[in-house]
N, C-alpha and C positions, 0 to 999 in steps of 0.2 A: 603286735603290729597295730598301728593306729588305723581306725576306720575313718570314713569321711566325716563322721561326727566328732571324733576325738583328736583328729590330726592337729588342731590348733591349740590344744591344751599345752603342748610342749612349748609353744610360742608365748604362753602366758595369757591365754584366752580367759576372759572373765566368766564368772559363774552365770551371769545373766545371758551373755552371748552363747554359752554352752547350752543353757536351757532352751533358748530360742532356736538354736541350731538343731537340737534334738526334737523340738516341737514340730519340725517339718515332717516327721514320721507319724504324726497323729492328727486325727480329726480334721479341723478346718484347713490345716496346712499340708495335708497329705498330697495334694496336687502339686505342691512345691518341692517335694522331697528330692527331685532330680535337678532342681534349679541350682545355680552356683551358691556355695555357702554364704557368700557375702550379699546375695540378693536380698533386698528389703522384704520384710514380712508385713503384709497388710494388717491394719488395726481392726478392720471390719470386713466381713464377707458380704458381698452384694449379690442379690438374686440374679440369675440369668433371666433374660427377658424372652427366651424362646417361647415358653408356654403363653406368655402374655401376648406376644405377636401373633401366635397361632390362634389364640382366642379372638383377637380383633378380626382376623381374616374370616373366621367362622361366623362371627356376628355380622360382618359386612355381607357375607354370602346369604345369611338368613334374611337380612333386610332386603337384599336384592330379590330373592325368591319370593318373599312375601309381597313385593311390589309388582311381580310379574302378572300379566293377564293369563287367562287360561290358554289362549292361543300361543303366547310366548312360552308357556310351560310345555305345550305339545312340541314346539320347535326345539326346545332344549332337550326334551326326552329323545327326539329323533336324532339330534346331533350326538348325544351321548351313546345312543344305540349304534349309529354309524361308526363312531370311534371305537366302540367295543368290538364290532364286527371286523374292522381293519386290524385291530390289535390281535384278535383271535386268529385271523388268517396269517399274520406275521409270525405269531408264536408257533402255529402249526408248521409253517415252513422251517422255522428254526429247529423245532423238535425233530422233524424228518431229517434235516441235514445232520443234526447231532447223532441221531440213531444210525445214519449211514456211516458216520465217522467211527462210532462205537463198533459197528460190524466189521469195518475194515481193520480196526485195531485188534479186535477179537480174533479175526482170521490170522493176523500176523503173530499174535501171541500163541495161538494153537499150533501154528506151523513151526514156531521156534523150538529148537531142541536145547534144553538147558545144558550148559557145559559140564555140569557134574550133578550128582545126586543131591548135593547141598543146595542146588539152585531150583530144584523141583517145587519147593514150597513157594518160591518167588513166582514161578509161573502160575501156580494155583491161586496165589494171592491176586495176581494181575487179572486173571479170569474172573475171580470173585468180584473185584472192584468194578470191572466193566459190567458184569451182570447186575450188580447193585445199582450202579449209575443208570443203566438202561431202564430198569424197572421203576426208578424213582422219577422218570420223566412223567410229568402230569398230563392228564387228558384235558384238552381244551374243549370246553363246552361252548356251544353256540349261544350267544347272548339273546335275550328276548327284549322286546320293546316294553318298557315299564309304563303302563297306562296310568299308574298312580305315582308318576314321577315326583310331583311336588311333595306329596305326603312322605314318600320314601326318603327323598333328599332332606326334608326338614327333620325327620326322625334321626337320620345319621348326623346331621349338624347339631341337633340338640344333645345327642350322646357325646359328640366331640366337644361341644361347649362345656358340658359338665366335666369331662375328662381334663381339659386344659385348665379350667378354673381350679379344680382340685389339685392338679399337679403344681400350678403356680403357687397356690396357698401353702402346699407342703414345702416347696422351695423356699418361700419366704420364712416359714417356721424353721427350716434347717439353717438358713443364713442367720436368723436371729439367735438361735442356740449356739451356732459356731462363733458368732461375734461375741456372745457372752463368755464362751470358753476362752477366747483370745483375751478379752478384757480382764477376766479373773487371773489368767496366767500372768499378764503383764503387771497387774497390780501386786501380784505376789512377789515380784522381783523388786 
């Protein structure tokens, strides 16, 4: 029985078209394996600009923080603290509500009488799932005001800057290697 790759051989598909069709299952073309067989294959793989855009945002924020006065940093730290307090309070309410729902469901499961001995493991499994989920709820810690906000934020941004730069450089290297793979494949045909 023909596969998605061999189905056109019966219609007289050329060797080059067969190779390029099968190439969808490899390396640079892997993301195109589910695209229609006749969809064009790119000659070059271009890097995604996600990490480059993220790097630009980090660098903009670094410049902004470095331009802040001490008073502006204190206000920024206070705003961040206020937002963290609001978030912690919201998460605590959500956790309480979820715990209440787990308890209600657990009570219903415990009250349930399995219709046969073969269903007892199902009941045990449901109880285990609720216990596991309830214990995995995280404890919300009360945030503290960061008196060294500028230094802390700059350290985080410098770490992010290094990460995004490295990731983008690796993306460019992958795209260069993938484009070479494509060029060599097409030249061989």
